[in-house]
N, C-alpha and C positions, 0 to 999 in steps of 0.2 A: 294732560291731554293737549292736543295741538289743534290750532285753528289757522285758517288761511283766508286772507281778504283779497278779493279780486275787485279792482277799481280802475277807472280811466285816469291817466296822469293829468288830463285836462281838469279833473275834479280835485286837484290837490288841496284846495282850501276846505272843501267839504270832507275830504278824507281825513285831514288833520283834526277837524272838530269831532268827527265820528270816532276816530281812534282815541282821542282824549276821553270821550265819554265811555268808550268801550272798556277802558281800564277798570271801571267798576265791575264789569262782568268778569274780567280776568281775575280780579281779587276774590270775588265771591265763589266762582266755579273752579278756579285753578286751571282754566283753559288759557294757554299762551297763544295769542294771535300773531301771525307773521304776515308781512307783506314784502313786496319787492324792494321797498326802501331799505331793507336790512341786508341786501346783497352787498358783499364786500368787494372792493376794487380787485379786479383780476379774475373774479369768479365768472364762469360761464352762466349768464343769467337765465337762459331758457332751461338748462338742466337743473339749476337751483330751484326755479319755480316748479318744475315737474316733480322734483323730490319733495318739496313742501306740500304740494297737493296730495301726493301719495301718502304722506304721513298724517294728513289732516283728518280729524274727527268731526270738525265743524268747518264749513265753508260759507263765508258771507260774500254776497255779490252786491256791490254798491251800484245800483241801476240808475242810469242817466243817459242822455243822448250821447255823451262822450263814450260811455260804456258800450252802447249799441253800435257806435261808429268804429270801435276797435276791432280790426281784423285779427290781431293777436289773441284777444280775449275769446272771440268766437271760433277761431280756427284751432287754438291750442288749449287755453285754460278751460273753457266750458266742456269740451269733449273729455278732458282729463277728469274734471269734477264729476261729470255724469258717470264715468267709469268707476270712480271712487264710490259714488252713491250706490251703484249696483254691486260692487265687490265688497264693501265694508259697511254699508248702511250709514255712510257719512251724512250728517245733518247739514242740509243746504238751505240757507235762508237768504232770499233776495231782500235787499233794503232799498225801497223806492225813494231815492234821494231827490231826483228831478223828474219832471214829466217825460215819460218814455212809454212806449207800448209795452206794458209789463208782461204781456203774453210772450215776448221774446225770451224771457227768462223765468217768469213767474209761474209758468205752467209746466209741470204739475206742482211746483213748490208754492206754498203759502208765503206771501210777502208781508213785510212789515214796513212802516207802522200802520196800524188800523185804528180807527176811532172807536168810541164806546159802542157804536152800532155794528162794528165789525167791517166797516167799509175802508178800503185802502185809501190812504192819503199820502201824497208825496211830502217828504220832510220839509221842502221849501214852502209848502202851502200852510204849514202851521205858523201861527203868530203867537209869540215869537218862535223863530225856527228851532230854538233849543228845545222847545216842547216836543217837536217832531223827533228830534234825536233822543230825548228822554223816553218818549213812548216806544221808539224802536229798541232802545237798549233794554227797557223793562221786558218787552216781548221776546227779545233774543235771550235774555237771562232765563225767563220762564221756559222757553222752548228747550234750552240746553239742559236745565234741571229735569224737565219732564222726560226728554229723550234718553238721557243717561241715568235717570233715576238717582240724582244726587241732591243733597241738601246744601244750599249755599253756606259757606263757612265764613263767619265774621273774622276779620283780621285780629279781633280782640280775643278770639277763642272763648274760653270759659272764664276769662279774667273778671268779668262783672257778674257772673252767674250767682244767683242767690242774694244779690245786694239790692237794696231798695232805698 
């Protein structure tokens, strides 16, 4: 399965931390996430982004003021993602990284991370912040497994089955 990550380039530090933690979800669910950082020199980046959105089973939106400020995201990526949602039932999950009016992207999509009471909290409001990322990653993993009716697969497979 294929995933797409939409983010603002001004949030490159947050993106890198998120992507590092997202690797766990990739290993367990076998969803391979793509972002524009993987565009090769000489490729037409707008066409490549469009192609990747069209192939996506899961789209993650890293919400922040920089995200809200990006005309490219709002004029090109979000309409393409909305079309994918309508055409293929693509799973769309906003990730509330920094304070932003979540209604810009979170409606009608449920955003992560939420606390134990179900209230949305921005990643940067968790202390330490890694807990916000961990919470978001766990909720993303659960949403993918539920949406696609898959069971996470351990990289060890059955190697340790039956051992105690």
